[in-house]
C-alpha positions as CSV (number, residue, x, y, z in Angstrom):
1,M,0.0,0.0,0.0
2,T,1.3,3.5,-0.8
3,Q,1.8,6.1,1.8
4,A,-1.2,8.0,0.5
5,G,-3.3,4.9,0.8
6,L,-2.1,4.3,4.4
7,V,-3.0,7.9,5.3
8,Q,-6.5,7.5,3.8
9,F,-6.9,4.2,5.7
10,A,-5.8,5.8,9.0
11,D,-8.3,8.6,8.4
12,A,-11.1,6.0,7.8
13,L,-10.0,4.1,10.9
14,V,-10.3,7.2,13.0
15,F,-13.7,8.1,11.4
16,V,-15.1,4.7,12.2
17,H,-13.5,3.9,15.6
18,G,-13.0,7.4,16.9
19,P,-10.8,7.5,20.0
20,M,-10.5,3.7,19.9
21,A,-8.8,3.7,16.5
22,L,-5.3,3.4,18.0
23,R,-6.4,0.4,20.1
24,E,-8.0,-1.2,17.0
25,A,-4.8,-0.8,15.0
26,A,-2.7,-2.2,17.8
27,R,-5.0,-5.2,18.1
28,H,-4.6,-6.0,14.5
29,A,-0.8,-5.5,14.6
30,D,-0.7,-8.0,17.5
31,L,-2.9,-10.5,15.8
32,C,-0.8,-10.4,12.6
33,E,2.4,-10.8,14.6
34,R,1.0,-13.8,16.5
35,V,0.2,-15.6,13.3
36,G,3.5,-14.8,11.7
37,D,2.3,-12.2,9.2
38,H,5.1,-9.7,9.9
39,E,4.5,-7.7,6.7
40,S,0.9,-6.9,7.7
41,A,1.9,-6.3,11.3
42,D,4.4,-3.7,10.1
43,R,1.7,-2.1,8.0
44,W,-0.6,-1.9,11.1
45,R,2.2,-0.4,13.1
46,R,2.7,2.3,10.4
47,T,-1.0,2.9,10.5
48,M,-0.8,3.3,14.3
49,S,1.8,6.0,13.8
50,L,-0.5,7.8,11.4
51,V,-3.4,7.5,13.8
52,R,-1.2,9.0,16.6
53,A,-0.2,11.9,14.4
54,K,-3.8,12.6,13.5
55,A,-4.8,12.6,17.2
56,E,-2.1,15.2,17.9
57,Q,-3.4,17.6,15.2
58,K,-5.4,20.5,16.3
59,P,-8.8,20.8,14.6
60,V,-9.1,23.6,12.0
61,C,-12.2,25.8,11.9
62,I,-13.1,27.3,8.6
63,N,-15.5,30.3,8.8
């Protein structure tokens, strides 16, 4: 998946799961790691980083 695709996926994860998005991504990373799918686990960890970054952004109001 491209970086732009991961950003879009992270946005969708936050939209669907709200404040629980980081926990959801961590759960998937852990599950993938347990079954030996290290590539998918890495992708979920990158998604976690994007979700964290999104959570730290300040909302922008447009008048």
